[in-house]
C-alpha positions in Angstrom: 63.6 25.5 -25.3 64.7 26.6 -28.6 64.6 24.4 -31.6 68.0 25.7 -32.8 69.7 24.3 -29.6 68.8 20.7 -30.5 70.0 18.3 -33.1 66.9 17.1 -34.9 68.8 14.4 -36.9 69.2 12.1 -33.9 65.8 10.1 -33.8 66.1 9.2 -30.1 66.8 12.8 -29.0 64.1 14.0 -31.2 61.6 11.5 -29.7 62.6 12.4 -26.2 62.3 16.1 -26.9 58.8 15.6 -28.5 57.7 13.6 -25.4 58.9 16.3 -23.0 57.2 19.0 -25.0 53.9 16.9 -25.1 54.1 16.4 -21.3 54.5 20.2 -20.8 51.7 20.9 -23.1 49.4 18.3 -21.4 50.2 19.7 -17.9 49.3 23.2 -19.0 46.0 22.1 -20.6 45.0 19.2 -18.2 45.1 21.2 -15.0 42.2 23.5 -15.9 40.4 20.7 -17.7 40.6 18.3 -14.7 39.7 21.1 -12.3 36.7 22.0 -14.5 35.6 18.3 -14.6 35.9 18.0 -10.8 33.9 21.2 -10.3 31.2 20.0 -12.7 31.1 16.6 -11.1 30.8 18.2 -7.6 28.0 20.4 -8.8 26.1 17.4 -10.2 26.6 15.5 -7.0 25.3 18.4 -4.9 22.3 18.9 -7.1 21.6 15.1 -6.9 21.9 15.2 -3.1 19.4 18.1 -2.9 17.0 16.2 -5.3 17.2 13.1 -3.0 16.6 15.2 0.1 13.5 16.7 -1.6 12.3 13.2 -2.6 12.9 12.0 1.0 10.9 14.9 2.4 8.0 14.1 0.0 8.1 10.4 1.0 8.0 11.3 4.6 5.0 13.6 4.0 3.3 10.8 2.0 4.1 8.3 4.8 2.6 10.6 7.4 -0.5 11.1 5.3 -0.9 7.3 4.9 -0.5 6.8 8.6 -3.1 9.3 9.4 -5.5 7.8 6.9 -4.8 4.3 8.3 -5.6 5.5 11.9 -8.8 7.1 10.7 -9.9 4.1 8.7 -9.0 1.7 11.6 -11.1 3.8 14.1 -14.0 4.1 11.6 -14.0 0.4 10.8 -13.1 -1.2 14.1 -15.1 1.1 16.4 -18.2 1.7 14.2 -21.5 1.3 15.9 -22.6 -1.3 13.3 -21.1 -4.6 12.4 -18.9 -4.8 9.3 -17.8 -8.2 7.9 -16.1 -9.3 4.7 -17.3 -12.7 3.5 -15.8 -14.9 0.9 -18.0 -16.4 -1.8 -18.4 -19.6 0.3 -19.7 -17.6 3.2 -16.5 -17.7 5.2 -15.7 -14.6 7.3 -12.4 -13.1 6.2 -12.5 -10.0 8.3 -14.8 -8.2 10.7 -14.9 -5.3 13.1 -15.3 -5.4 16.9 -19.0 -4.6 16.8 -19.7 -7.6 14.5 -17.7 -9.9 16.8 -19.7 -8.6 19.8 -23.0 -9.2 17.9 -21.9 -12.8 17.1 -20.8 -13.3 20.7 -17.2 -14.4 20.1 -13.7 -12.9 20.0 -12.9 -11.2 16.8 -9.9 -13.3 15.7 -11.6 -16.6 16.6 -14.4 -15.7 14.1 -12.0 -15.3 11.1 -12.4 -18.3 8.7 -15.7 -19.3 10.4 -18.8 -19.8 8.3 -21.2 -16.9 8.8 -24.2 -19.2 8.3 -23.5 -20.8 11.6 -24.8 -17.6 13.3 -28.0 -17.4 11.2 -31.1 -18.8 12.8 -32.7 -21.8 11.2 -35.9 -19.9 10.3 -33.9 -17.1 8.6 -31.6 -19.4 6.6 -33.8 -19.4 3.4 -33.9 -15.6 3.4 -30.1 -15.3 4.0 -29.3 -17.9 1.3 -31.5 -15.9 -1.2 -29.8 -12.7 -0.2 -26.3 -14.1 -0.4 -27.0 -15.7 -3.8 -28.3 -12.3 -5.1 -25.3 -10.4 -3.8 -22.9 -12.6 -5.8 -25.0 -13.0 -9.0 -26.2 -9.5 -9.5 -23.1 -7.6 -8.3 -25.3 -5.0 -6.8 -26.1 -3.9 -3.3 -28.7 -6.2 -1.7 -30.4 -6.1 1.7 -32.5 -8.2 4.0 -33.7 -8.7 7.5 -32.9 -11.9 9.3 -32.6 -13.3 12.8 -29.1 -14.1 14.2 -28.6 -16.5 17.1 -27.2 -19.9 17.7 -27.0 -22.6 20.4 -27.8 -21.0 23.7 -27.3 -17.4 22.6 -30.4 -15.1 22.5 -31.7 -14.4 19.0 -31.9 -10.9 17.7 -33.2 -9.2 14.5 -30.7 -7.6 12.2 -30.9 -5.6 9.0 -28.0 -6.3 6.6 -26.7 -4.9 3.4 -24.1 -6.4 1.2 -22.2 -5.8 -2.0 -19.5 -7.7 -3.8 -16.4 -5.7 -4.6 -12.8 -6.1 -5.8 -10.9 -8.6 -7.8 -11.3 -11.2 -5.0 -15.1 -11.0 -5.2 -15.7 -10.7 -1.5 -18.9 -9.5 0.0 -18.8 -6.4 2.2 -21.5 -6.8 4.7 -23.0 -4.3 7.2 -25.2 -5.5 10.0 -27.4 -3.3 12.2 -29.1 -4.8 15.3 -32.8 -4.1 15.0 -33.9 -5.7 18.2 -34.5 -2.4 20.0 -36.6 -1.1 17.0 -38.7 -4.3 16.9 -39.8 -3.9 20.5 
């Protein structure tokens, strides 16, 4: 288009010509610009996808590590040869392992929320009360020897250690049956 071919005195023709020239100019400059924007956006999406895949792989590895640790902890806690209990500050059993349940002569889940003192023999109650008070007041590991047994169950000597931990101020208690050593 030559400028000499057009009459620039007619405003409408001049406007139409200017719009046509602008459209041609935009088509020539937009195509590479849009194509570059699309390529840049595609690149960013691909990089983001790879980042997400890497994060997912890391999460899977962390999950597998946590699962392995949980299995080991469960075996160590539940199947330990000594009794483990968690007692609340009022002496209520909040958790225990299978060995502790076996020592107390009940099913594990029936013992949760039971008072541990119910299993302490009458003659050992003062020793246990002193031990339990020390554990919660000193916030240090304490130990004692007492006799467990109730109702028609045979009594047996145990050595126990306890310590208060965590924000919930629960006592972690370990119990070892000493009856074989006492004989």
